[in-house]
N, C-alpha and C positions, 0 to 999 in steps of 0.2 A: 271458612275452611278452604274453599276453592282458591281464594286469593293467596292463602298461606302456601298451599300446594304449588301454586304458580310461581310464587317467590322462591320456594325451595328449588323448583326445577330450574329457574333462572340461575340461582347460585351454583347448583351442581353443574349446569351447562358451562357457566363462566369458569368454574374451577377446572373442568375438563379442557376447555379451550386454552386456559392459561398454562395448564400442564403440557398440553400438546405443543404449544408455542415454545415452551421452555425445552421440551425434548427435541423439537426440530432445530432450535438454536444450538443446543449442545451437539447435535448430530452434525450440523453445518460446521461448527468449530472444529470438531474432531476430524472431519473430512479435510478442512483447510489445513490443519496441522499436519496430517498425514501426507497430503500432496506437497506442501512446502518442504517438509522433511525430505521427500523423495527428490525434488528438483534441486534442493540445496546440496544434497550428497552427490548428485550427478554432476553439478557444476564444479564442486570441489574436486571430484575425481578427474574430470576432463581437463581442468586447468592446471592442476598441480599447486594451487594456492595453499599455503599452510593452514589458513583457517578463514572462516566467514562467520559473521554474527549479524542476526536479523531481528528487527522488530516490526510489527505490523499493527496498524490502527484499522479497525473495522467497525462500522456503525458508530464512529466517534468514540471508541474505547480502545485502549491498548489490549489487543487480543492475542498476541503471540510474541514471544521473545525466546530465541534459541541460538546457540552458538555451536559450531562444528569445527573439528580439526584442532590444530595446535596453536595456542597463543605464542608459544616459544618452542624452539626446536632444540636448544642446547643450554640447559637440560630441558627435556620435553615437559611442557606444561599444557594441559588441555585448555582450550578456550571455553569460557563459561559466559552466560548472559551478562554478567556484570564486568567482564573483561573490557578495559577501555582501549580505544583505538584513536590514533591521530586522525582528525577529521579534515585537516588541511583547509581547503577553501570554503568548506561549509561554515568556517568561522566568520566569513564575511557577513552573513545575514545577522549575526549577533552584533557585529560592529555597527551595521546599519540601524539595528534596533536601538542601540545605545544612543546614536545620534538622534533618533526620533523621540526618545525619552527626553532628551535635553531640549528638543524643540517644543515639546509639550510644557516644559517648565520655563520657557521663555529665555533659555540660556544661549540659544543660537537659532538660526533659520537655515533652511536648506539652500536658499539663494545667497547666503553670506559668502563673500570671497574669503579664501584661506588667508589672505593678507591680514585679516582681522586678528589672527593669532600668530601668523608667521609672515612678517612684513617684508622679508628680504629673500624671496624665492625666484626672482627673475620673472620669466614669462609665466611661471605657474602661479604667481601672486594673484592673478585675475581669475583663476579657476574657482568655481563654486563648490560648496560641500556636496551638493546634488551631483555635480559632474564627477566628483571623486567616487561616489557610491554607485554610479551608473556606468563607470568605465568610459566616460566621454570627455575626460579631462585632457587627453593628449599626453599625459605624463608617461614617460617610458617605463615599461615593466622591467624590474631588475631580475626577474626569474622566468624567462620564457623557456629555458631548457628543461628537459625531463630527467635531470640528474643534479647532484649537488656539485656546484662549481668549486674550484680551489678557493675563490674568495669567500664562499659561503661556509667554508670549513673553519674560518677564523671568526671569532666573536666580534660583534659590532653592537651598536645601539640604534634604536629607531631614529634618533636625531642625526647620527652620522650617516645612516642610510638616506635620510631626507636630504642632507647636504650634498651627498654624492650623486643621487639620482634625480631628485625633484628639480634641482637647479639646471639640469641639462636642457637643451632646446626641446621644445614640445614636438611630438611626432605629428600633430595637427592642431589646428585652432580649436579651443574648447567648444564642445557642442556640435562640431561638424562631422565627427566620426565616432566609431565605437572600436575600442581596442582594450583587451583585458589588461589590467594593470594591478599587480600586487602592491606596487609602490603607492598607488593612490589610496589603498586601504591602510597601509602603514601611516600615511599622513592623516587619514580620517580618524584613526584611533588616537593619534597625538592631539587632534583637535578636540576629541572627547575629553582627554585629560586636561587640556587648557581650559575648556569651557566649564567643566565640572569641578576642577580643583582636586580631583582624585586620580590615583593611578588606575590604569585601564582595567586590569583583571578584577581587582576588588569591586570596581564599579559594576562590572558585569555580574559578579557573584551576588552583590547585594540587590541590584535592581532587576535582574532577569532570572538567574539560576535559582536563587532561594525562593523567589516568588512563585516559580513554576514547579518547585519540587524536583529540580534537576540536581540530585545530590552527589553525583559522581564525576563532575566536571573538574578538569585540571588543565594547567598549561603544560605543553609538551616538555618544557624545561624543568618542571617540578619532579621530585622523586616519585616513581610509579610503584604500584603494588606488584607482587610477584605473579599475580594472575593477569596483569595488563599485557597487551600484545606488544611484541617486538616486530619491527618492520623488516621485510626481506625483499631481495632483488635477485635477478638472474640475467645473464647475458645470452641472448638467443635462446637455445634449448639447453643451455648448460646447467650446472648445479646451482642450487639455491644457497645464497649467502646472506648474512645479516647486512642490511643496508646502512650506508653512512647516515649519520644524523646531522641535520642542519645545526650550525653553531648558534648559541644564544644571540638574540637581538634581531634575527632576520625575519621571523615570521609575524610576530606581534599581531596587529589587527587584521592581517591578511590570512593567517593560517596557523595560529598558535594554540588551538584548543584540542583537547582529547576528552572523550566521554564514551559511555556505552550506548548502544542503539536505543534503549528504552528512554534514556534522557533526551535523545533527539526526538523521539516520538512524542514526548511530553511538550516539547517546543512546537511540534507540528500541530498538536491538539490546541495549543494556545492561538496559533494562526487561524485554524478553523473556527474556533469559538470567539476569536477576537477579544481575548480576555486580558491581554497585557497592555495594549496600547489603546489610544482613543480612535474614533472613527476616521478622523482626518489623517492620523498617522498611517492607519492601514491603507487608506486610499493612496497615500504617497508611496508606501512600501510595495504595493502590488501594481502600480501603474507602469506599463511598458514605456520606455524612454522614447521621446520623439526628438530627432535631430533637427538642426536648424533648417535643413532642406525638406523637412516634414517626413523623412523616412522613419518608420516605426521599427524599433529593435525590440525583440521579445525578452528584454532584460529590464528589471526594475531595480530595487535597492538590495543588492546582494542575492537576488533570486531570479532564476529564469521563470518567466511567466508566459504561457502560451496555451493555445487550444490544440489538443491532440485527439483525433478521433471524436471530435465534438465535445470533448470534456475540457474544462479548465484544469490545467496541470501546473503546479508550482514546484520548484525544487532547485537543486544545485548538485553538482558533483565536486569531489575533492580529490586531489592527487598530490602526493609529496614523495619523499624518499622512503620507500618501503611500505607505503599505505595508499589505499584508494577507498573512496567513500561515495555513496549515492543516496540521495534523499529525495523522494517524490511524494507529493500530497495532492489529492483531488478533493478540494473543499466541498464541491457539490455532492460528492459521494461519501463525504466524511470518512475518507480512507487515506492511508499513508503507508509507504514502504521505506524502511531504512536498512541499508546493507553496508556493512563495514568489513574490510578485509586487510590483512597484513601482508599484501604483496603489491608490486607495482607493474605487473605484466598482464593480469587477467581482470578485465573490466567488470565491476560489480553491477553496472547498468544492465548487462545482459541477464543477470540473475533477477534484477528488479523487474525486467520485462516479463520474465517467466512467472514471477509471483503475481504481477498485475493481471496476467492471463487467468490466474486462478481466483483472484480477489474481486475484480471489477465485473459488474454485470455487462455482458456484451451488448452492443447496439444490435438492432434487428438484422442489419446486413451482415454483421460479424457472426451472429448466432446462426444464421442460415449457412454461411460459409463453413462454419465449424461442423454443422450437421451434415452438409454434403460431403465434406472430406471424410468424416468418420464413417459415413455410409459406404463410401468407396473403399475404405479400409476393411470394413467388416462384412461387406457383401450384401448390404441391405438397401441398395440404391432404389430410390423412389422416383419413378419416371414421371409421376404427376407434377413434379416441380419444373419440368422442362417442356419446351415447345416440341412440336413434331420434328423441326429441324435439329434441335438439340439432341433429341432421342436418336436421330439417325447416326449421330456420332458414337453414341454409347452402344455399340454392338455387344453381343455376348462375349466376343473375344476381347474387346477393349475392357469391359467390366472385369473379366477374369484376370487380365494382365494387371489391372490396377489393384484388385484385391490381393493377388499373389505377391506383388512387389511392395505395396504400402503397408499391408498388415504386419509384417515383421518389424516395422519401424517403431511400433509401440504407439502409445497415446500422444496426441499433439501437445507440445509444450508451449507453443507460442503461435499466435496468428496476428499479423500486423498489416493494416492497410497502408500500402506504399504510394499508391496513386489512384486517382479516380478521374474519369473523363467521359465524354459522350461521343459515340460513333455509330453510324448506321441506325439511328433511332433508339439505340440502347445505351445503358450505363455500363461502362467498362471499369472493372476494379482489378487491381493487381495486388495480390496478397503474398506476404512473406510468411512461410510456414516453417516451424522448427519441430522436429520429432526427435527427442533425445539429441543426438549429435548430427543428425541428417538435416540439411537445409534444403527446402523445396520452395517452389513458387507456384501459384495458381492464377491463371487468367480467367476472370469471370465476366460474362456479358449477359445482360438481362434487361427486361422491359419494366416500365413503371408499374405494370399490373402485377409484378412479383414473379412472373415466369422467367426462367433462365434459358438461355440459348447455348451457353458454353461454360464449361468449368474444366479447364485443361491443366493438369498437374505435371510439372517437370522438375528436374533436379536443378538446384541453384548452384552455380559454379563460382560465384564470387565469395 
């Protein structure tokens, strides 16, 4: 009987623990949703962007998808989570994945020269597929401008673009430099077509999008639904106008896709889970490129790959006529943020950073800086965190001034470590702080034992 009672107690305790965990998780999600709603609306109001659409992966699951503002201004159409946006250069990671799928099937190798499929390209004939995908080919970019040029308003074909731009003299010897090149990705997509015997977009649809449940992807040249976003632009602080569209043929494997943020998040999950490609392909996809002089560039195959604040961060940004996009994922945290917007003047990466502040667990140093700043705002300063010298700076008048001037700024929206060094036996950290629309900086100095000697907050003027 005692054993039965003991087992019942364990079951009840386990049930209570599970319920508590579920309630805690629901509470965390609700708090995240509320906070993201707040910062998204603040960003939209401060930038004047027509709309923004966001998807968030948390703990390896799609946890948030919401859109704000207007997908179209005339007539007015609300943005909704399934509204599709041009993702521009985020397309490149799918082109790279298509190449890797073909390497797994033995149809090509990353060190193949493009002359295998295009034998008459002049200096570019010796460029490898890997150099196309890592922007180390030296092939000149056909679109360095931030607007649609007169030439790009006339329809072309990928082959015509290749003939015009790839045959030009290289900007540097392959493998010796890094220079962003849309042209290289147009050629890479044509290599996919030649190696697979299929047209490019159907290949992506069959081998990537359908397999990952990305059900709302289309090419920007395809007919769009009424809820899909239209791109907008403005000159200086002038009125908002519909942006020019790039003519057919120009974007191809470099920037030709549109989708909703949730579909992009499904792709991010596949990268975290390594569910689409094999291990060797992921090793190639995520390896930062090394130039011939051994310089390491934090760019892999269609993806930026770097360590930021001690975390592995993978991602890419996109920008075209009337659209901007930002996609970041932190595989070790099983987290990702996707932000799409239908404007070309307000960077979505700023909003991504504010969401990351809410989503990611801070490092110990960042958590302490957050706590000290918040204490200065609300008047609950803890002198035990500081040395005697540090406390000599924080007089009652200084604390009163800080409380009076920082409190009205509202809660912190972002804290970013900009620099870290050593001086005078202490670790010096320079923090960038954002409170709503007020930009601040804090200089922190402290010892290895955890005690701080300085935390000086000033207004940031840049």
